[in-house]
DRENVOLUM-355243 format. One record per residue (C-alpha): residue in one letter; x, y, z. Coordinates in steps of 0.25 Angstrom, whole numbers. Layout:
BEGIN
A|X|Y|Z
...
***
This chain:
BEGIN
X|-73|88|-101
X|-88|86|-99
X|-92|93|-86
X|-106|90|-81
X|-111|99|-70
X|-124|93|-64
X|-125|105|-55
X|-129|112|-67
X|-144|109|-68
X|-145|110|-83
X|-134|100|-84
X|-140|91|-74
X|-154|92|-81
X|-148|89|-94
X|-141|76|-90
X|-152|72|-81
X|-162|72|-92
X|-152|64|-101
X|-140|58|-94
X|-136|50|-107
X|-132|64|-112
X|-119|63|-105
X|-115|50|-112
X|-118|57|-126
X|-109|69|-122
X|-98|61|-117
X|-98|52|-130
X|-98|64|-139
X|-86|70|-132
X|-79|57|-129
X|-67|60|-138
X|-62|72|-130
X|-70|71|-117
X|-60|67|-105
X|-69|70|-93
X|-83|71|-89
X|-87|78|-76
X|-100|76|-70
X|-102|86|-58
X|-112|82|-47
X|-115|69|-54
X|-125|65|-42
X|-135|74|-48
X|-137|65|-60
X|-132|51|-56
X|-138|45|-69
X|-126|51|-76
X|-117|41|-69
X|-123|30|-78
X|-119|39|-90
X|-105|40|-85
X|-105|25|-83
X|-109|23|-97
X|-98|32|-102
X|-88|25|-95
X|-92|12|-100
X|-94|17|-114
X|-86|11|-126
X|-91|21|-136
X|-81|32|-132
X|-70|34|-122
X|-76|38|-109
X|-71|51|-102
X|-67|52|-87
X|-78|56|-78
X|-78|65|-65
X|-91|64|-58
X|-93|73|-46
X|-104|74|-36
X|-108|79|-22
X|-118|68|-18
X|-112|54|-18
X|-124|50|-10
X|-133|52|-21
X|-125|44|-31
X|-122|33|-20
X|-137|31|-17
X|-144|36|-29
X|-141|23|-38
X|-131|31|-46
X|-121|24|-55
X|-108|25|-46
X|-99|20|-57
X|-93|10|-49
X|-79|5|-54
X|-79|17|-64
X|-77|29|-56
X|-67|34|-45
X|-74|40|-33
X|-68|52|-26
X|-73|61|-15
X|-70|76|-14
X|-69|82|0
X|-66|96|6
X|-52|100|3
X|-41|94|11
X|-30|102|18
X|-20|97|8
X|-29|102|-4
X|-30|116|3
X|-15|117|5
X|-12|131|10
X|-27|135|10
X|-29|125|21
X|-33|131|35
X|-36|121|46
X|-45|131|54
X|-53|135|42
X|-55|120|37
X|-59|116|51
X|-70|127|51
X|-74|127|37
X|-69|114|30
X|-63|113|17
X|-73|112|6
X|-68|119|-6
X|-79|130|-5
X|-74|136|8
X|-61|141|2
X|-68|149|-8
X|-72|159|3
X|-64|169|11
X|-75|173|21
X|-78|164|32
X|-93|166|32
X|-93|163|17
X|-86|149|21
X|-97|147|31
X|-108|150|22
X|-102|141|11
X|-102|129|21
X|-116|132|26
X|-121|132|11
X|-113|119|9
X|-120|112|20
X|-134|117|16
X|-131|113|1
X|-128|99|7
X|-141|99|14
X|-150|104|2
X|-143|97|-9
X|-136|84|-4
X|-146|80|6
X|-160|87|4
X|-160|88|-11
X|-156|73|-12
X|-167|69|-2
X|-156|62|6
X|-165|65|19
X|-179|66|21
X|-179|78|30
X|-168|88|30
X|-169|95|44
X|-164|82|51
X|-153|80|42
X|-149|95|43
X|-149|93|58
X|-141|80|57
X|-130|88|49
X|-128|98|60
X|-128|88|71
X|-118|78|62
X|-109|90|59
X|-108|94|74
X|-104|80|77
X|-95|78|66
X|-83|70|70
X|-90|64|82
X|-94|50|84
X|-108|49|77
X|-119|46|87
X|-131|43|78
X|-141|43|89
X|-137|56|95
X|-137|63|81
X|-151|57|78
X|-156|63|90
X|-150|77|88
X|-156|76|73
X|-169|71|76
X|-168|59|67
X|-166|44|70
X|-152|37|70
X|-154|30|57
X|-157|44|50
X|-144|50|56
X|-136|39|51
X|-142|41|37
X|-139|56|38
X|-124|52|41
X|-124|43|29
X|-129|54|20
X|-117|63|25
X|-107|52|22
X|-113|49|8
X|-112|63|5
X|-98|64|9
X|-102|75|20
X|-95|67|31
X|-88|54|35
X|-90|43|45
X|-77|39|53
X|-80|26|59
X|-76|20|72
X|-63|12|71
X|-68|-3|70
X|-56|-11|73
X|-56|-18|86
X|-49|-12|98
X|-50|-14|112
X|-58|-2|116
X|-73|0|114
X|-76|9|103
X|-86|20|99
X|-91|14|85
X|-99|26|80
X|-93|33|68
X|-89|48|67
X|-93|57|56
X|-86|68|50
X|-91|79|41
X|-82|80|28
X|-79|95|31
X|-77|104|43
X|-84|116|37
X|-96|108|32
X|-97|102|46
X|-97|116|53
X|-108|120|43
X|-117|108|45
X|-115|110|60
X|-118|125|60
X|-105|128|66
X|-98|136|55
X|-97|148|64
X|-90|141|75
X|-76|143|71
X|-67|133|77
X|-53|135|82
X|-42|126|86
X|-43|121|100
X|-58|119|101
X|-66|106|100
X|-72|110|87
X|-59|112|81
X|-54|99|85
X|-67|92|79
X|-65|100|66
X|-50|96|65
X|-53|81|67
X|-64|82|56
X|-54|89|47
X|-43|80|49
X|-51|67|47
X|-58|73|35
X|-44|76|29
X|-40|61|31
X|-53|56|25
X|-52|66|13
X|-37|62|10
X|-40|47|12
X|-51|48|1
X|-43|57|-9
X|-31|48|-7
X|-39|35|-7
X|-31|29|5
X|-42|20|10
X|-39|24|24
X|-51|22|34
X|-54|31|46
X|-60|28|59
X|-60|33|73
X|-60|27|87
X|-67|30|100
X|-68|21|112
X|-79|22|123
X|-68|27|132
X|-66|39|124
X|-53|35|116
X|-54|41|102
X|-45|40|90
X|-50|51|80
X|-46|44|68
X|-41|30|64
X|-35|28|50
X|-34|14|44
X|-24|15|33
X|-22|4|23
X|-8|-2|25
X|-4|8|36
X|-6|8|51
X|-20|13|56
X|-18|28|60
X|-25|32|73
X|-27|47|73
X|-30|57|84
X|-34|71|79
X|-31|83|87
X|-33|98|83
X|-23|104|93
X|-11|111|89
X|-3|103|100
X|-5|88|100
X|-2|82|113
X|1|67|117
X|-12|67|124
X|-19|69|111
X|-15|55|107
X|-19|48|119
X|-31|40|112
X|-21|36|101
X|-12|30|112
X|-24|23|118
X|-29|15|106
X|-17|13|97
X|-13|0|104
X|-27|-5|99
X|-22|-4|84
X|-12|-14|79
X|-6|-5|68
X|-8|10|70
X|-1|24|70
X|-6|35|79
X|-7|50|75
X|-12|62|83
X|-15|73|72
X|-17|88|76
X|-13|102|73
X|0|101|80
X|11|103|70
X|21|95|77
X|23|80|73
X|28|70|84
X|26|56|88
X|23|53|102
X|21|39|108
X|19|33|95
X|8|44|90
X|11|53|79
X|7|68|81
X|5|75|68
X|-1|88|63
X|-13|84|55
X|-8|89|41
X|4|80|43
X|-4|68|47
X|-8|64|33
X|5|59|28
X|7|51|41
X|-7|44|38
X|-2|40|24
X|-10|51|17
X|-1|57|7
X|-8|71|4
X|0|73|-9
X|-11|64|-15
X|-22|74|-13
X|-24|84|-24
X|-23|99|-21
***
């Protein structure tokens, strides 16, 4: 195996001066070289041309490549050779509940997220410091060092405001006013977050139904702990029964679904529904060859029939759908055509077979 760590400045400098060195090294070792790993490839996008050349070479048998990076935006917009049709693209997310297995603790994850790094510490203050450092590293390395914004202070303020409103319908005009920037700039900021995989839009459901709809998207940050770090709320420990707990639980559950959908390549699409009269469906999952799933997410330990009232109000507007009320209630029951499930048992019901996720 040939391992090239571009975080090592000497290694980076060597290949930056002469990218063709890589081709010669691979050719020389091709008889016994099975894998070439290039870590943080976005630091030298020109190496992708060499990778392409190796793949197409008829001079020797090409090895397999594993190209990792933490800045998809730099590659996407930097004119890099993205090896279209020659490479599989996969994303790595914070750990899922299935990957954590017996180490999973819902309250911990809702407060501090599930980045692998947070599980290296036993002291809560160390976890907080790690998350603060993670957020600062993103600002300094991913944003400022790559010149993605002209001024860092408005973007720093935007991150705080956006994190505080994570999971809410995005009001670009209000956020622009709070940040002190124009609406176009705020939309570009959100695009930076999405391109950097720091968060995801969940669009308003677009299929025609009888009720008037709110059409603005929601935005969810990719990890609860990072959200709290950016919002400067790491010390506000959330506990069950509070509004903040409910928001974090919704973010966690939706992120679990998005991660599993990506890992298992299910091609599910996700949206939400909110009418001007206040009827809201937290998540609508369109599944190929399966009925559309309407999901209400509740953080309580005792789900009630009243928790599903919005599902009952809109299900007749969907020709082929199934309805779920997901919560922390351990009991499974069907009431008036709506299935009440504990969150960890809902994945199989949604057609997500978690045995396909590596631990």
